[in-house]
C-alpha positions as a LaTeX table, in Angstrom:
\begin{tabular}{lrrr}
\hline
Residue & $x$ (\AA) & $y$ (\AA) & $z$ (\AA) \\
\hline
Met1 & 44.36 & 80.62 & $-73.65$ \\
Thr2 & 41.46 & 82.68 & $-72.34$ \\
Ala3 & 39.24 & 84.52 & $-74.81$ \\
Thr4 & 38.00 & 87.96 & $-73.81$ \\
Ala5 & 34.96 & 89.67 & $-75.24$ \\
Thr6 & 35.41 & 92.98 & $-77.04$ \\
Pro7 & 33.66 & 95.75 & $-75.08$ \\
Thr8 & 30.55 & 97.03 & $-76.82$ \\
His9 & 31.37 & 100.71 & $-76.23$ \\
Leu10 & 34.52 & 102.74 & $-76.57$ \\
Thr11 & 35.83 & 104.52 & $-73.49$ \\
Val12 & 37.97 & 107.61 & $-72.93$ \\
Ala13 & 40.95 & 105.25 & $-72.55$ \\
Asp14 & 40.57 & 104.03 & $-76.18$ \\
Arg15 & 42.92 & 105.97 & $-78.45$ \\
Cys16 & 43.24 & 106.55 & $-82.19$ \\
Asp17 & 45.93 & 104.36 & $-83.75$ \\
Arg18 & 46.81 & 107.20 & $-86.11$ \\
Cys19 & 47.13 & 110.27 & $-83.85$ \\
Gly20 & 46.44 & 109.25 & $-80.24$ \\
Ala21 & 43.22 & 111.28 & $-79.83$ \\
Arg22 & 40.15 & 109.71 & $-78.24$ \\
Ala23 & 38.79 & 106.90 & $-80.43$ \\
Tyr24 & 35.24 & 107.04 & $-81.75$ \\
Phe25 & 35.61 & 104.27 & $-84.36$ \\
Arg26 & 36.51 & 100.63 & $-83.67$ \\
Val27 & 37.25 & 98.70 & $-86.86$ \\
Thr28 & 37.47 & 94.93 & $-86.97$ \\
Leu29 & 39.19 & 93.77 & $-90.13$ \\
Pro30 & 38.09 & 90.61 & $-91.98$ \\
Gly31 & 41.36 & 88.91 & $-90.98$ \\
Gly32 & 40.67 & 89.57 & $-87.31$ \\
Gly33 & 42.82 & 92.63 & $-86.64$ \\
Glu34 & 41.41 & 95.66 & $-84.87$ \\
Leu35 & 42.01 & 99.37 & $-85.40$ \\
Met36 & 40.74 & 102.40 & $-83.52$ \\
Phe37 & 40.35 & 105.87 & $-84.99$ \\
Cys38 & 39.31 & 109.31 & $-83.81$ \\
Ala39 & 36.31 & 110.84 & $-85.57$ \\
His40 & 38.53 & 112.66 & $-88.09$ \\
His41 & 40.61 & 109.64 & $-89.13$ \\
Gly42 & 37.64 & 107.27 & $-88.95$ \\
Arg43 & 35.72 & 109.41 & $-91.44$ \\
Ala44 & 38.80 & 109.80 & $-93.63$ \\
His45 & 39.33 & 106.02 & $-93.92$ \\
Glu46 & 35.72 & 104.82 & $-93.70$ \\
Gly47 & 35.22 & 104.32 & $-97.44$ \\
Ala48 & 38.34 & 102.18 & $-97.84$ \\
Leu49 & 37.47 & 100.14 & $-94.75$ \\
Arg50 & 33.94 & 99.45 & $-96.00$ \\
Ala51 & 35.41 & 98.40 & $-99.36$ \\
Val52 & 37.26 & 95.54 & $-97.63$ \\
Ser53 & 34.13 & 94.58 & $-95.63$ \\
Ala54 & 35.50 & 95.71 & $-92.27$ \\
Asp55 & 33.07 & 95.75 & $-89.34$ \\
Ile56 & 32.86 & 99.37 & $-88.15$ \\
Leu57 & 31.57 & 100.55 & $-84.79$ \\
Asp58 & 30.92 & 104.29 & $-85.14$ \\
Glu59 & 30.30 & 106.14 & $-81.87$ \\
Thr60 & 30.67 & 109.68 & $-83.19$ \\
Gln61 & 27.18 & 110.43 & $-81.84$ \\
Glu62 & 28.95 & 110.69 & $-78.46$ \\
Leu63 & 30.48 & 113.95 & $-79.68$ \\
Ala64 & 27.02 & 115.56 & $-79.87$ \\
Glu65 & 26.18 & 114.34 & $-76.36$ \\
Thr66 & 29.02 & 116.23 & $-74.68$ \\
Pro67 & 27.48 & 118.56 & $-72.09$ \\
Pro68 & 28.03 & 122.28 & $-72.54$ \\
Ile69 & 30.47 & 124.07 & $-70.27$ \\
Ala70 & 29.15 & 125.72 & $-67.16$ \\
Pro71 & 28.21 & 129.42 & $-67.50$ \\
Leu72 & 30.71 & 131.91 & $-66.18$ \\
Asp73 & 29.97 & 133.68 & $-62.94$ \\
Glu74 & 29.43 & 137.31 & $-63.99$ \\
Arg75 & 29.91 & 139.08 & $-60.65$ \\
\hline
\end{tabular}
């Protein structure tokens, strides 16, 4: 069996286990399981996950780094 390292950053291919939206939270449970959540579901479940000592990678700062849309051409 070959062990693979967990990527350090989430990508656009990572999806929320609850709704299928882009994942911004990766949660590693104490028993070794892994969950991914969008920003909405990650925030909704964060308190309960911290209560069971889950390891939480929160990349919601990526939402603020999204570039603005290009200005419209006003000809």
